[in-house]
C-alpha positions as CSV (number, residue, x, y, z in Angstrom):
1,X,-3.4,-35.4,-101.9
2,X,-3.0,-31.8,-102.9
3,X,0.0,-29.7,-102.0
4,X,-0.1,-27.3,-99.1
5,X,-1.0,-24.3,-101.2
6,X,-4.2,-23.4,-103.0
7,X,-3.8,-25.1,-106.3
8,X,-7.0,-24.2,-108.1
9,X,-6.8,-21.5,-110.8
10,X,-9.3,-18.8,-111.2
11,X,-12.2,-19.9,-113.4
12,X,-13.1,-18.2,-116.6
13,X,-16.3,-16.1,-116.0
14,X,-19.5,-16.9,-117.8
15,X,-22.4,-14.5,-117.8
16,X,-26.0,-15.4,-117.3
17,X,-27.4,-11.9,-117.2
18,X,-26.0,-8.5,-118.3
19,X,-27.1,-5.1,-117.0
20,X,-28.2,-4.1,-120.5
21,X,-30.5,-7.1,-120.7
22,X,-33.1,-5.4,-118.4
23,X,-34.2,-5.5,-114.8
24,X,-33.7,-8.5,-112.6
25,X,-36.7,-9.6,-110.5
26,X,-35.7,-10.6,-107.0
27,X,-38.5,-12.6,-105.2
28,X,-38.3,-13.0,-101.5
29,X,-36.8,-10.1,-99.6
30,X,-35.2,-11.8,-96.6
31,X,-31.5,-11.7,-95.9
32,X,-30.4,-13.3,-99.1
33,X,-32.9,-11.4,-101.3
34,X,-31.6,-8.1,-99.9
35,X,-28.0,-9.2,-100.4
36,X,-28.8,-10.1,-104.1
37,X,-30.5,-6.7,-104.7
38,X,-27.5,-4.9,-103.1
39,X,-25.0,-6.9,-105.2
40,X,-27.0,-6.3,-108.4
41,X,-27.0,-2.5,-107.8
42,X,-23.2,-2.5,-107.2
43,X,-22.7,-4.1,-110.6
44,X,-25.0,-1.8,-112.5
45,X,-28.1,-3.9,-112.7
46,X,-31.6,-2.6,-112.0
47,X,-33.5,-4.9,-109.7
48,X,-37.2,-5.1,-109.0
49,X,-38.2,-6.5,-105.6
50,X,-41.2,-8.6,-104.8
51,X,-42.4,-10.6,-101.8
52,X,-45.6,-12.4,-100.8
53,X,-45.7,-10.2,-97.7
54,X,-44.7,-6.8,-99.2
55,X,-45.4,-4.6,-96.1
56,X,-43.1,-6.7,-93.9
57,X,-40.5,-7.1,-96.7
58,X,-40.4,-3.3,-97.1
59,X,-39.3,-2.9,-93.5
60,X,-36.6,-5.6,-94.0
61,X,-35.4,-3.8,-97.2
62,X,-35.2,-0.5,-95.4
63,X,-33.3,-2.1,-92.4
64,X,-30.9,-3.6,-95.0
65,X,-30.0,-0.1,-96.2
66,X,-31.4,-0.5,-99.7
67,X,-33.0,2.4,-101.5
68,X,-36.6,2.8,-100.5
69,X,-37.9,1.3,-103.8
70,X,-41.3,-0.4,-103.8
71,X,-41.6,-4.0,-102.8
72,X,-44.2,-5.5,-105.1
73,X,-46.8,-8.1,-104.0
74,X,-45.7,-11.4,-105.5
75,X,-48.9,-13.0,-104.2
76,X,-50.8,-10.9,-106.8
77,X,-50.9,-13.3,-109.8
78,X,-51.5,-10.7,-112.5
79,X,-48.8,-8.4,-111.1
80,X,-46.3,-11.2,-110.7
81,X,-46.9,-12.3,-114.3
82,X,-46.2,-8.8,-115.6
83,X,-43.0,-8.5,-113.5
84,X,-41.7,-11.8,-114.7
85,X,-42.3,-11.2,-118.4
86,X,-40.6,-7.8,-118.1
87,X,-37.5,-9.2,-116.4
88,X,-34.2,-10.3,-117.8
89,X,-33.9,-12.9,-115.1
90,X,-35.7,-14.1,-111.9
91,X,-33.7,-14.7,-108.7
92,X,-35.9,-16.4,-106.1
93,X,-34.5,-16.3,-102.5
94,X,-33.6,-19.7,-101.1
95,X,-36.8,-19.8,-99.0
96,X,-39.1,-19.4,-102.0
97,X,-40.4,-23.0,-102.7
98,X,-40.4,-24.5,-106.2
99,X,-44.2,-24.5,-106.3
100,X,-44.2,-20.7,-106.1
101,X,-45.7,-19.3,-109.4
102,X,-42.6,-17.2,-110.1
103,X,-40.8,-20.4,-111.3
104,X,-43.6,-21.6,-113.7
105,X,-44.2,-18.1,-115.0
106,X,-40.5,-17.7,-115.7
107,X,-40.2,-21.0,-117.4
108,X,-43.3,-20.3,-119.6
109,X,-41.9,-16.9,-120.6
110,X,-38.4,-18.2,-121.3
111,X,-36.9,-16.0,-118.6
112,X,-34.0,-17.6,-116.8
113,X,-34.3,-18.5,-113.2
114,X,-30.9,-17.7,-111.6
115,X,-29.7,-18.7,-108.1
116,X,-27.7,-16.5,-105.8
117,X,-24.8,-18.9,-106.1
118,X,-24.9,-18.5,-109.9
119,X,-24.8,-14.7,-109.6
120,X,-21.7,-15.0,-107.4
121,X,-20.1,-17.5,-110.0
122,X,-20.7,-15.1,-112.9
123,X,-19.1,-12.2,-111.0
124,X,-16.1,-13.9,-109.2
125,X,-13.6,-16.5,-110.4
126,X,-11.9,-17.4,-107.1
127,X,-12.1,-21.1,-106.1
128,X,-14.9,-22.3,-103.8
129,X,-15.3,-25.3,-101.5
130,X,-18.9,-26.3,-101.0
131,X,-20.7,-28.4,-98.4
132,X,-24.1,-29.9,-98.6
133,X,-26.0,-32.6,-96.6
134,X,-29.0,-33.1,-94.4
135,X,-26.9,-32.8,-91.3
136,X,-23.5,-31.4,-90.4
137,X,-23.2,-28.7,-93.0
138,X,-22.5,-25.8,-90.7
139,X,-20.0,-27.8,-88.6
140,X,-18.0,-29.0,-91.7
141,X,-18.2,-25.5,-93.3
142,X,-16.8,-23.9,-90.1
143,X,-14.1,-26.5,-89.6
144,X,-13.0,-26.2,-93.3
145,X,-12.9,-22.4,-93.1
146,X,-10.8,-22.5,-90.0
147,X,-8.4,-25.2,-91.3
148,X,-7.7,-23.1,-94.4
149,X,-7.1,-19.9,-92.4
150,X,-4.8,-21.8,-90.1
151,X,-2.9,-22.9,-93.2
152,X,-2.4,-19.3,-94.3
153,X,-5.1,-19.6,-97.0
154,X,-7.5,-16.7,-96.4
155,X,-11.1,-18.0,-96.5
156,X,-14.5,-16.9,-95.5
157,X,-17.7,-19.0,-94.9
158,X,-20.9,-18.0,-96.8
159,X,-24.2,-19.4,-98.0
160,X,-26.5,-20.7,-95.3
161,X,-24.4,-18.7,-92.8
162,X,-24.9,-15.1,-91.8
163,X,-23.4,-13.9,-95.1
164,X,-24.6,-14.6,-98.6
165,X,-22.0,-15.6,-101.2
166,X,-22.9,-12.5,-103.3
167,X,-21.9,-10.4,-100.2
168,X,-18.8,-12.6,-99.4
169,X,-17.2,-12.0,-102.8
170,X,-16.6,-8.4,-101.8
171,X,-14.2,-9.7,-99.2
172,X,-10.4,-9.6,-99.9
173,X,-9.8,-13.4,-99.5
174,X,-8.4,-16.2,-101.5
175,X,-11.3,-18.6,-101.3
176,X,-14.8,-19.3,-99.9
177,X,-16.4,-22.1,-98.1
178,X,-20.0,-22.3,-99.0
179,X,-22.7,-24.0,-97.0
180,X,-25.0,-25.0,-99.8
181,X,-28.6,-26.0,-98.9
182,X,-30.9,-27.8,-101.3
183,X,-32.8,-24.6,-101.6
184,X,-29.7,-22.7,-102.9
185,X,-28.6,-25.6,-105.2
186,X,-32.0,-26.3,-106.7
187,X,-31.7,-24.3,-109.9
188,X,-28.0,-23.7,-110.2
189,X,-26.5,-23.4,-113.7
190,X,-23.0,-22.0,-113.2
191,X,-22.0,-22.8,-109.6
192,X,-19.0,-25.1,-109.9
193,X,-17.1,-25.6,-106.6
194,X,-13.4,-26.6,-106.9
195,X,-14.1,-29.1,-104.0
196,X,-17.6,-30.2,-103.1
197,X,-18.8,-32.6,-100.4
198,X,-22.2,-34.2,-100.0
199,X,-22.2,-35.4,-96.4
200,X,-25.4,-37.4,-96.1
201,X,-29.0,-37.5,-97.1
202,X,-32.3,-38.3,-95.2
203,X,-35.9,-37.0,-95.5
204,X,-36.0,-33.3,-94.8
205,X,-37.7,-30.1,-96.1
206,X,-40.5,-32.1,-97.6
207,X,-42.7,-29.0,-97.0
208,X,-40.5,-27.3,-99.6
209,X,-39.5,-30.2,-102.0
210,X,-42.3,-32.3,-103.5
211,X,-40.6,-35.5,-102.6
212,X,-37.3,-37.0,-101.4
213,X,-36.1,-37.6,-104.9
214,X,-36.4,-33.9,-105.7
215,X,-34.6,-33.1,-102.5
216,X,-31.7,-35.4,-103.3
217,X,-31.5,-34.2,-106.9
218,X,-31.1,-30.7,-105.6
219,X,-28.3,-31.8,-103.3
220,X,-26.6,-33.6,-106.2
221,X,-26.3,-30.4,-108.2
222,X,-23.3,-29.5,-106.0
223,X,-21.3,-31.8,-108.4
224,X,-23.2,-31.1,-111.6
225,X,-21.0,-28.3,-113.0
226,X,-17.6,-29.6,-111.9
227,X,-14.9,-30.6,-114.3
228,X,-12.1,-33.1,-114.3
229,X,-9.8,-30.7,-112.4
230,X,-12.3,-30.4,-109.6
231,X,-12.8,-32.8,-106.6
232,X,-16.0,-34.5,-105.5
233,X,-15.8,-35.6,-101.9
234,X,-18.2,-38.6,-101.4
235,X,-19.2,-40.6,-98.3
236,X,-17.7,-44.1,-98.6
237,X,-20.3,-46.7,-99.7
238,X,-23.4,-44.6,-98.9
239,X,-26.3,-46.4,-100.7
240,X,-28.5,-43.2,-100.6
241,X,-25.8,-41.0,-102.3
242,X,-23.9,-43.5,-104.5
243,X,-26.5,-43.6,-107.3
244,X,-26.1,-39.8,-107.7
245,X,-22.4,-40.1,-108.4
246,X,-22.9,-41.9,-111.7
247,X,-22.2,-38.9,-113.8
248,X,-19.3,-37.5,-111.9
249,X,-16.6,-35.8,-114.0
250,X,-14.6,-34.6,-111.0
251,X,-11.9,-36.6,-109.3
252,X,-13.5,-38.6,-106.5
253,X,-12.3,-38.6,-102.9
254,X,-14.0,-40.7,-100.2
255,X,-14.4,-40.2,-96.5
256,X,-15.9,-42.4,-93.8
257,X,-19.2,-42.0,-92.1
258,X,-20.6,-43.0,-88.7
259,X,-21.5,-46.5,-89.9
260,X,-18.1,-47.4,-91.4
261,X,-15.3,-45.5,-89.6
262,X,-12.7,-48.2,-90.4
263,X,-13.8,-48.6,-94.0
264,X,-11.0,-48.2,-96.7
265,X,-11.8,-44.6,-97.6
266,X,-9.2,-42.0,-98.5
267,X,-9.9,-40.2,-95.2
268,X,-10.8,-42.7,-92.5
269,X,-10.1,-44.0,-89.0
270,X,-7.6,-46.8,-88.4
271,X,-7.5,-48.2,-84.9
272,X,-8.9,-44.8,-83.6
273,X,-6.5,-42.6,-85.7
274,X,-7.9,-40.3,-88.3
275,X,-5.7,-40.8,-91.4
276,X,-5.7,-39.1,-94.8
277,X,-4.3,-40.9,-97.8
278,X,-2.4,-43.3,-95.4
279,X,-0.8,-40.6,-93.3
280,X,-1.9,-40.0,-89.7
281,X,-3.7,-36.8,-88.7
282,X,-5.0,-37.1,-85.2
283,X,-6.0,-39.7,-82.6
284,X,-9.8,-39.7,-82.1
285,X,-9.1,-39.8,-78.3
286,X,-7.6,-36.2,-78.6
287,X,-10.7,-34.7,-80.1
288,X,-12.9,-32.6,-77.9
289,X,-15.9,-33.9,-79.8
290,X,-15.9,-37.6,-80.4
291,X,-19.4,-38.9,-80.8
292,X,-20.0,-40.9,-84.1
293,X,-21.3,-37.9,-86.0
294,X,-18.5,-35.7,-84.8
295,X,-15.9,-38.2,-86.2
296,X,-17.7,-38.3,-89.5
297,X,-17.8,-34.5,-89.7
298,X,-14.1,-34.4,-88.8
299,X,-13.2,-36.8,-91.6
300,X,-15.3,-34.8,-94.2
301,X,-13.8,-31.5,-93.2
302,X,-10.3,-32.9,-93.3
303,X,-10.9,-34.2,-96.8
304,X,-12.3,-30.9,-98.1
305,X,-9.6,-28.8,-96.5
306,X,-6.7,-30.9,-97.6
307,X,-8.0,-30.9,-101.2
308,X,-8.3,-27.1,-101.0
309,X,-4.6,-26.9,-100.0
310,X,-4.7,-26.9,-96.2
311,X,-1.7,-28.3,-94.4
312,X,-2.0,-31.5,-92.5
313,X,-0.6,-29.7,-89.4
314,X,-3.4,-27.1,-89.6
315,X,-6.0,-29.7,-90.0
316,X,-4.7,-31.6,-86.9
317,X,-4.5,-28.4,-84.8
318,X,-8.1,-27.3,-85.7
319,X,-9.5,-30.7,-84.9
320,X,-7.7,-30.8,-81.5
321,X,-9.1,-27.4,-80.6
322,X,-12.7,-27.6,-82.1
323,X,-15.3,-27.9,-79.3
324,X,-18.3,-27.7,-81.5
325,X,-20.9,-25.1,-82.4
326,X,-23.9,-23.8,-80.4
327,X,-27.1,-25.8,-80.4
328,X,-25.4,-28.9,-81.9
329,X,-25.3,-31.4,-79.0
330,X,-23.7,-28.7,-77.0
331,X,-23.0,-29.2,-73.3
332,X,-25.3,-26.9,-71.3
333,X,-24.5,-27.8,-67.7
334,X,-25.3,-30.1,-64.8
335,X,-28.0,-30.1,-62.2
336,X,-26.8,-32.5,-59.6
337,X,-25.7,-35.6,-61.5
338,X,-27.9,-34.9,-64.5
339,X,-26.2,-33.5,-67.6
340,X,-28.0,-31.3,-70.1
341,X,-27.2,-31.0,-73.9
342,X,-28.7,-28.6,-76.4
343,X,-29.2,-30.0,-79.9
344,X,-31.9,-27.5,-81.0
345,X,-30.4,-27.4,-84.5
346,X,-31.8,-31.0,-85.0
347,X,-34.9,-30.0,-87.0
348,X,-35.4,-33.4,-88.7
349,X,-35.6,-37.0,-87.3
350,X,-32.4,-38.0,-89.0
351,X,-30.5,-35.4,-87.0
352,X,-32.0,-36.6,-83.8
353,X,-31.1,-40.2,-84.5
354,X,-27.5,-39.1,-85.3
355,X,-27.2,-37.2,-82.1
356,X,-28.8,-39.8,-79.8
357,X,-26.6,-42.6,-81.2
358,X,-23.8,-41.2,-79.0
359,X,-25.8,-41.8,-75.7
360,X,-26.8,-44.9,-73.9
361,X,-29.8,-44.0,-71.6
362,X,-30.7,-40.4,-72.2
363,X,-34.0,-38.6,-71.8
364,X,-35.0,-37.0,-75.0
365,X,-37.0,-33.8,-75.4
366,X,-38.5,-33.9,-78.9
367,X,-41.2,-32.2,-81.0
368,X,-42.1,-28.8,-82.5
369,X,-43.5,-28.1,-86.0
370,X,-43.2,-31.1,-88.4
371,X,-41.7,-30.2,-91.8
372,X,-43.8,-32.8,-93.6
373,X,-41.6,-35.6,-92.5
374,X,-42.3,-39.1,-91.1
375,X,-41.6,-38.7,-87.4
376,X,-41.8,-42.4,-87.0
377,X,-38.1,-42.5,-87.7
378,X,-37.5,-41.1,-84.2
379,X,-38.3,-44.5,-82.8
380,X,-34.8,-45.6,-84.0
381,X,-33.4,-43.8,-80.9
382,X,-35.2,-46.2,-78.5
383,X,-32.1,-48.2,-77.6
384,X,-30.4,-45.0,-76.6
385,X,-33.1,-43.4,-74.4
386,X,-35.0,-44.3,-71.2
387,X,-37.5,-41.4,-71.4
388,X,-39.1,-39.0,-73.9
389,X,-40.8,-35.7,-73.3
390,X,-42.9,-34.6,-76.2
391,X,-43.4,-30.9,-76.9
392,X,-45.0,-28.5,-79.4
393,X,-47.4,-29.0,-82.3
394,X,-46.0,-32.5,-83.1
395,X,-46.3,-33.7,-79.5
396,X,-49.0,-36.2,-80.4
397,X,-46.9,-37.6,-83.3
398,X,-43.9,-37.9,-81.0
399,X,-46.0,-39.7,-78.4
400,X,-47.3,-42.1,-81.1
401,X,-43.7,-42.8,-82.2
402,X,-42.8,-44.2,-78.8
403,X,-46.1,-45.6,-77.6
404,X,-45.0,-49.2,-78.2
405,X,-41.8,-48.8,-76.3
406,X,-43.7,-47.0,-73.5
407,X,-45.6,-50.2,-72.9
408,X,-42.3,-51.7,-71.9
409,X,-39.5,-49.8,-70.3
410,X,-39.7,-46.3,-71.8
411,X,-41.1,-43.4,-69.8
412,X,-43.2,-41.1,-72.0
413,X,-44.9,-37.8,-71.2
414,X,-45.9,-34.4,-72.7
415,X,-45.0,-30.8,-71.7
416,X,-46.7,-27.6,-72.7
417,X,-43.7,-25.4,-72.3
418,X,-39.9,-25.6,-72.4
419,X,-39.4,-25.0,-68.6
420,X,-41.9,-27.8,-67.9
421,X,-40.2,-30.1,-70.4
422,X,-36.8,-29.5,-68.7
423,X,-38.4,-30.2,-65.2
424,X,-40.0,-33.5,-66.4
425,X,-36.9,-34.6,-68.2
426,X,-34.8,-33.9,-65.1
427,X,-37.1,-36.1,-63.0
428,X,-36.9,-38.9,-65.5
429,X,-33.1,-38.8,-65.7
430,X,-32.6,-39.2,-61.9
431,X,-30.4,-40.0,-60.2
432,X,-27.7,-39.9,-62.9
433,X,-28.1,-39.4,-66.6
434,X,-28.3,-37.1,-69.6
435,X,-31.1,-34.9,-70.9
436,X,-30.9,-34.0,-74.7
437,X,-33.0,-31.4,-76.4
438,X,-33.0,-32.8,-80.0
439,X,-36.4,-31.9,-81.3
440,X,-36.5,-33.6,-84.8
441,X,-38.8,-30.8,-85.8
442,X,-38.7,-27.1,-86.7
443,X,-39.1,-24.5,-84.0
444,X,-41.7,-22.2,-85.6
445,X,-44.6,-23.3,-83.4
446,X,-43.2,-21.8,-80.2
447,X,-40.1,-19.8,-81.4
448,X,-38.9,-17.7,-84.3
449,X,-35.9,-20.0,-85.0
450,X,-33.9,-22.9,-83.5
451,X,-31.5,-20.6,-81.8
452,X,-34.3,-19.0,-79.8
453,X,-35.5,-22.5,-78.8
454,X,-32.0,-23.5,-77.7
455,X,-31.5,-20.3,-75.7
456,X,-34.9,-20.9,-73.9
457,X,-33.8,-24.4,-73.1
458,X,-30.5,-23.1,-71.7
459,X,-32.4,-20.6,-69.6
460,X,-34.8,-23.2,-68.3
461,X,-31.9,-25.4,-67.3
462,X,-30.3,-22.4,-65.5
463,X,-33.6,-21.7,-63.6
464,X,-33.9,-25.4,-62.6
465,X,-30.3,-25.3,-61.3
466,X,-31.0,-22.2,-59.2
467,X,-34.2,-23.8,-57.8
468,X,-32.4,-27.0,-56.9
469,X,-29.6,-25.0,-55.3
470,X,-32.2,-23.2,-53.1
471,X,-33.8,-26.6,-52.1
472,X,-30.4,-28.1,-51.3
473,X,-29.5,-25.1,-49.2
474,X,-32.8,-25.3,-47.3
475,X,-32.3,-29.0,-46.6
476,X,-28.8,-28.2,-45.3
477,X,-30.1,-25.7,-42.7
């Protein structure tokens, strides 16, 4: 195990693109695209901005405080071709899918496609911890960042968070903890984290990736540029991830997952105690969050933080105090003897299955916009639920998933709004039980993002509580 101080030296910088090489084409002017354009300008690069919806993107660019340069229409094939061929490099934003023509045009013209993570790597040599996985990325990133800061190692989280890494490197800190999605990792060339963990993998984002193999290959790039002095944190005996570890050059550290909490990993649970390299850290009974996926996240974060130099005491203190993040199986409140939980962040079936494993007879609210995934996997939660309320565009698919169980003991219905879903779930859960919003789908049919969906769920629960209080008061008169 590493000493209780940051032990990784600054890396030698390598350059993919120089200011004198010519303009850099940034495609996709959302939060990350704007951050990239801003970072390029600070370092003397000329950037050309493009977006498939240029009018809306121009407003975003103006709100981001960038110079009012033209945002070109990247949906115009001829224009895009001319922009690519004139560029020194193309930087697609994470949301630009690999089938977008900017990739093939760049490859054909011999113009390098550069990720935001690579730009940060060519400009900054401080050590980075990186976290990828289908589920748990934000939680493990947050835990690791807090563990490092508690240890006196200044760290800031970046990537899939509210701050892009190219913005974060302007911070006066010692290190960064990067939440690295498959989108961000897809074309990385330089990004080489000092410590990198791949938490888990299950079908997701198949509306962006052509298939599951491409999705997993993008995740595996988190280890691709590591050297022998770096650390790859690997889930113990995970058959889906193990094949991707064959070419590891980094030192390998293992942590336990939900299916094998007592397995002989470097960071594991022994008789309920989280241990690291044989030394006890914290009793699982002391953790505010102790469902199976919470225990796995705690083990992964401990492994990453300790390898980055965090102290065991800081890791223990953070785990004892961490009560979770919003919209991730977060306690919402009670109406009578029914407890409500917000897991709106669960936008794929695998996340819903992980969340419901911690319940025995819950009522599940599921559905939304399918991301090209097989929702049939939702049926795995059947032993943990007694009712399902289907919502959104995928309601028919959700109903179909559970139709066989509905012929036996499972209640199944559909709701055309979140307040109605909450009301129906409450009735199913009577007299005592749990209701879990864990959609297994994206939110974009009814909402602009999963946060808005979660907030509407919370508001609907609050309204239900108020109505029930009025009814109870009336009956008492």
